[in-house]
C-alpha positions as CSV (number, residue, x, y, z in Angstrom):
1,X,0.0,0.0,0.0
2,X,3.0,2.3,0.4
3,X,3.5,2.1,-3.4
4,X,-0.2,3.1,-4.0
5,X,0.2,6.0,-1.5
6,X,3.3,7.4,-3.3
7,X,1.7,7.2,-6.7
8,X,-1.7,8.7,-5.8
9,X,-0.6,12.4,-5.2
10,X,1.6,12.4,-8.3
11,X,-1.4,11.1,-10.4
12,X,-3.7,13.7,-8.8
13,X,-1.2,16.5,-9.6
14,X,-0.8,15.5,-13.3
15,X,-4.6,15.2,-13.8
16,X,-5.5,18.3,-11.9
17,X,-7.0,19.8,-15.1
18,X,-9.6,17.1,-15.3
19,X,-10.8,17.0,-11.7
20,X,-14.4,15.8,-11.4
21,X,-16.5,13.6,-13.6
22,X,-19.3,11.1,-13.6
23,X,-20.3,9.3,-10.4
24,X,-23.3,7.2,-9.3
25,X,-23.9,7.3,-5.5
26,X,-26.9,7.2,-3.1
27,X,-28.4,9.6,-0.6
28,X,-29.2,8.4,3.0
29,X,-32.8,7.9,2.0
30,X,-31.8,5.5,-0.8
31,X,-32.2,7.8,-3.8
32,X,-29.6,7.1,-6.5
33,X,-27.9,10.3,-7.7
34,X,-25.3,11.1,-10.3
35,X,-23.2,14.1,-11.2
36,X,-26.0,15.1,-13.6
37,X,-28.5,15.3,-10.6
38,X,-26.7,18.5,-9.4
39,X,-26.3,20.3,-12.7
40,X,-27.2,24.0,-12.3
41,X,-25.8,24.1,-8.8
42,X,-22.3,25.1,-7.6
43,X,-21.0,22.0,-5.8
44,X,-18.7,21.7,-2.8
45,X,-17.4,18.1,-3.0
46,X,-15.6,16.6,0.0
47,X,-14.4,13.0,0.5
48,X,-14.2,12.0,4.2
49,X,-15.8,9.9,6.9
50,X,-17.9,10.4,10.0
51,X,-15.3,8.9,12.4
52,X,-12.7,11.4,11.2
53,X,-11.1,13.1,14.2
54,X,-10.2,16.5,12.8
55,X,-10.2,17.5,9.1
56,X,-13.8,16.4,8.2
57,X,-15.6,18.1,11.1
58,X,-13.5,21.2,10.7
59,X,-14.3,21.4,6.9
60,X,-18.0,20.7,7.3
61,X,-18.2,23.4,10.1
62,X,-16.6,25.9,7.7
63,X,-19.0,24.8,4.9
64,X,-22.0,25.4,7.2
65,X,-20.5,28.9,8.1
66,X,-20.2,29.6,4.3
67,X,-23.8,28.7,3.7
68,X,-25.0,31.0,6.5
69,X,-22.8,33.8,5.1
70,X,-24.1,33.3,1.6
71,X,-27.7,33.9,2.8
72,X,-30.0,34.3,-0.2
73,X,-27.3,32.9,-2.5
74,X,-26.9,29.7,-0.5
75,X,-29.6,27.7,-2.5
76,X,-27.3,27.9,-5.6
77,X,-24.7,25.9,-3.7
78,X,-24.9,22.1,-2.9
79,X,-22.3,20.7,-0.5
80,X,-21.7,16.9,-0.9
81,X,-20.0,14.9,1.7
82,X,-18.9,11.6,0.1
83,X,-18.0,8.9,2.6
84,X,-14.9,6.8,2.0
85,X,-15.9,4.5,4.9
86,X,-19.3,2.9,3.8
87,X,-18.7,0.0,6.3
88,X,-19.3,2.3,9.3
89,X,-21.1,5.2,7.6
90,X,-24.5,3.7,7.3
91,X,-27.3,5.9,5.8
92,X,-28.6,6.8,9.3
93,X,-25.1,7.7,10.5
94,X,-24.5,9.8,7.5
95,X,-27.8,11.7,7.8
96,X,-27.3,12.5,11.4
97,X,-23.7,13.5,10.9
98,X,-24.3,16.0,8.0
99,X,-27.4,17.4,9.6
100,X,-25.4,18.2,12.8
101,X,-23.5,20.7,10.7
102,X,-26.2,22.0,8.3
103,X,-29.2,20.2,6.9
104,X,-28.3,21.4,3.4
105,X,-25.1,19.3,3.4
106,X,-26.0,16.0,1.6
107,X,-24.1,12.8,2.6
108,X,-23.5,10.4,-0.2
109,X,-22.4,6.7,-0.1
110,X,-22.3,3.7,-2.4
111,X,-20.5,0.5,-2.9
112,X,-16.7,0.4,-2.4
113,X,-16.4,0.3,-6.2
114,X,-18.7,3.3,-6.7
115,X,-16.9,5.4,-4.1
116,X,-13.5,4.4,-5.5
117,X,-14.6,5.4,-9.0
118,X,-15.9,8.8,-7.7
119,X,-12.6,9.4,-5.8
120,X,-10.6,8.6,-8.9
121,X,-12.5,11.1,-11.0
122,X,-11.7,13.8,-8.4
123,X,-8.1,12.7,-7.8
124,X,-8.9,12.1,-4.2
125,X,-7.1,9.3,-2.3
126,X,-7.8,7.3,0.8
127,X,-6.2,4.4,2.5
128,X,-7.4,2.3,5.5
129,X,-4.9,1.8,8.4
130,X,-5.7,-0.9,11.0
131,X,-5.3,0.2,14.6
132,X,-6.3,-3.1,16.3
133,X,-7.8,-6.6,15.9
134,X,-11.5,-5.6,15.8
135,X,-13.6,-5.1,12.7
136,X,-13.9,-1.4,13.3
137,X,-10.3,-0.9,14.6
138,X,-9.1,1.3,11.7
139,X,-8.6,4.9,10.6
140,X,-8.8,6.3,7.1
141,X,-6.0,8.5,5.7
142,X,-7.5,10.7,3.1
143,X,-6.9,13.8,1.0
144,X,-8.6,16.9,2.4
145,X,-9.4,19.1,-0.5
146,X,-12.9,20.6,-0.8
147,X,-13.6,20.7,-4.6
148,X,-15.7,23.5,-6.2
149,X,-17.5,22.5,-9.3
150,X,-19.4,25.0,-11.5
151,X,-23.1,24.5,-12.5
152,X,-21.9,22.6,-15.6
153,X,-19.9,20.2,-13.5
154,X,-16.5,21.7,-14.4
155,X,-13.8,22.0,-11.7
156,X,-13.2,25.6,-10.8
157,X,-10.9,25.5,-7.7
158,X,-10.3,23.7,-4.4
159,X,-10.2,24.9,-0.8
160,X,-7.7,23.6,1.8
161,X,-8.9,22.3,5.1
162,X,-7.9,25.6,6.8
163,X,-10.0,27.8,4.6
164,X,-12.5,29.7,6.7
165,X,-16.2,29.7,5.9
166,X,-16.0,33.5,5.4
167,X,-13.3,33.1,2.7
168,X,-15.3,30.3,1.1
169,X,-18.4,32.4,0.9
170,X,-16.5,35.4,-0.5
171,X,-14.9,33.2,-3.2
172,X,-18.2,31.5,-4.1
173,X,-20.0,34.8,-4.3
174,X,-17.3,36.1,-6.7
175,X,-17.6,32.9,-8.8
176,X,-21.4,33.2,-9.0
177,X,-21.1,36.8,-10.1
178,X,-18.6,35.8,-12.8
179,X,-21.0,33.1,-13.9
180,X,-24.0,35.5,-14.1
181,X,-21.8,38.0,-16.1
182,X,-20.7,35.3,-18.6
183,X,-24.3,34.1,-19.0
184,X,-25.5,37.7,-19.5
185,X,-22.9,38.3,-22.2
186,X,-24.0,35.2,-24.0
187,X,-20.5,33.6,-24.2
188,X,-21.9,30.5,-22.6
189,X,-24.2,28.3,-24.7
190,X,-25.6,26.4,-21.7
191,X,-28.8,28.3,-20.8
192,X,-29.2,26.5,-17.5
193,X,-25.9,28.0,-16.4
194,X,-26.8,31.5,-17.4
195,X,-30.2,31.2,-15.6
196,X,-28.6,29.8,-12.4
197,X,-28.1,33.3,-11.0
198,X,-31.8,34.0,-10.9
199,X,-33.0,30.8,-9.3
């Protein structure tokens, strides 16, 4: 697994221009969703797990702060928390966890294969480390980027774990304004994108 670890960041770096892509996952209530489900929204995509001791709760707390700061613009943003630990992160656990930060954050899960495929599209990595003999004695090492996707599903930028909710909100507001501007000037052929500012 050391070999996989050393290769993962290099691959992510070289494919940074093509971050994001198709995925098929499910919401806690069992609804199947894909990347197409969220077209027309700005996505904040984060790969993590509910037993995470620090980076996941910190990031989701800042996402919740960003949503509050965005106020009337918040409905244009859809935060997605994709578990890398489906064994422990059952639908009920996921729902309670994301709701504890903000009910607008949607937790997504799937089979190991579906999650691995989604992570690969985003250049996210995760590795399980055993900490004891029990079934649940393990922690997950994982990348901690929060990916921003535009309403057409294109990667725009990422935020580090230490990005404050205030900074996220400012950056998102700026991106939305640019999106509206491009739509208004007709440079963008996708009408759903140009309309997204007025929803």
